[in-house]
Steps between C-alpha positions, in 0.01 A plus 500: 500500500775747593670422174184567299459832678852601409442408140183709496670798666791479256271470203300808617827685543610420144162618370533827682854530350330533148379837607752625762818520299445797264860621554641184340269528191592867463877430466638592167575189291822488310475561133472178297763426250379656169795362304409148596134555395611639163730209433227259593257676268745475201569131568127424503455669158788297362342179638167580328613645168822318401320200371321716232830633375695177443389154381722201445813713528386753233387859556134547415461859603828695499370819665346287783829299535706819519266630767568186701867564473462859622276390795760247601782750486286742712421228749867403529606866562227533763615182680864633514367822664312313766647513857770234543406198711566131514323349199527799263786346308295181443209721387721684260634168358140380436429818304822452302406144420160630376685748280692218344182299442340791321813577297508136386133515412411207722158340543228736626399264789859488626530877495173540674602276781834668538347851500234406761760325714716809495201723593403270786860489628513882477173533697617265768844660542362859523185403684255644250141506640330318225156457655246726670427442861130602453255275325458558120176646370288371219590588139197731480648726774761662282317472167407873496864583568607272222259666251637842603875417493563192289217438249631763253795277420383150606135515404196460721545126522873497495525381139760763417517796259760738367769235522422422869515129591192281539421471873221244426743241356512219762834367364671832535343592831597165641860600487445796739446472871253740657803685645648528145180670395510724803862596426412619152266755664773653717680787333802447723534145344356539153601751231210401267226621731618857570423692813227698319302179466541334842736719697220606749362146556523350848641143544143380575383647167778329315423163655135544418592591133713194487197286589297680236762428239537136608121455466515570124684170440240295695303261280142467626338561832506146632744448785755219491448175691506561881752217563767700315505750786607217738771376255627847415448742798682776315206522258274660753711686760763771528788520443488201266221639280699821443846344443433185314498495114240271350743387226710330756214274616341189357224581251202444741667709771603769255139540386379511855754773595403713201136466611565561882710807456240649274234421767682523833180594686338174397785268617569684827261278694700193405806617677546361852545787753827357630627486134407872477693558825809316367492696170493834690778379731706423182439852383592636848815310500599630155422859614713448816794365299477802276525726804137613501416432862180697507357307200611173658319591824184597305491168315570311814191653666295449179595136511386475862175673439400352164659153524535392866210662685226331284615155612664577842194365706472191281869424539487559879221240524686255276853549639534732803878459533564583136266803530704616804821452315378698202391790725848494651664498155277790378604710799858401466523608142323823570741576786799419289394733222412780733804453722736522206633152573794359289403394153572136562275495809206658307535266204512203738179629659337521157598139429364377837170669453457386141590145595247492775231653274558214249466249786179672606357488145574135478321444825188688396462348157296177469711185505583330172212286375228718667362617170498138375309403810236766439464388136447141612256610776306702244496203259377254771236745610375540142502114461301458821250760397456335157456162663246638746298652214502174314371315802236766563378479143504120510299487823252761362447305176438182704246683706319639195494154340334354807234769495 
């Protein structure tokens, strides 16, 4: 009883902390690394467009091919200007290898994989925040903004005009992650969309526009099979939905991701609350590694409120010791961040909390075979009902015959 009271008091304290720490949220976050975002943007364009410029070792579109060479040279120069840290030399080598592959006119699939791998390595090394912390809106939310800012070049339905690419082509759009689309709308990262087009947009507006654009490539309104969400959790939750490129997935999962990122509001209910918490903690850890303590704290508290609180009572009933441990870990991580603890201590606290959350999620999910049990139960119930009806009709016919 005493332990349960302490858990309740600590949980209440953490809930109050969501509102009683404005000083932390008001801290100025360090500027993100614009050079890394620019390089990532150029690499994503190379991954998408190179295959249209070269086929079977022969140049098909010389102007497009030369553009890929220029983009690669710019990306390499940007990487060389980035702050030096362990891993930058390996990153530079991966970009140089990509340069050789393009110069030798290698297969488009190979170049695409190399370009995306370099972009992902770049994002990890310089801790680019490639996913929003807040939930994504429906595609309709930013449709008026799209008509105002984008339709003049890309058309009302994204089909493209005046030389602009077709945003409704599923094959092309499958090569972009949602973050890649977001990055094209940031004038600090993309030179094509100048500041006069999107310079005054907020980050939330850019993410909303990315969803609107992603929706153009969705074929039909029918959602993918529900079991895909269990096999591929990244299809329905952040950050996976924002950072995964459909082209890198099996065909069924790729089609499902194209659909879900175009309809994020319709798949949100499929995400387990603790999966939401873990995704937000991943974003918080990325922000912390990048030196953005205020953002890390905000995401930590968002994970607690949106991911853990909805299932806290259920977990306490199912496994009180684990619930107590989780409360301790939430408080420990919060204290470490606010107390300016050593980096290694904070990262270890992140890992402990995320590990316990995964354990809690496994404990709350129905055991393997439960769905099969319910199917059998439903089948047997239907069979019993059918048999009962047959007996009833048989007895009724007998009775009528006697009369």
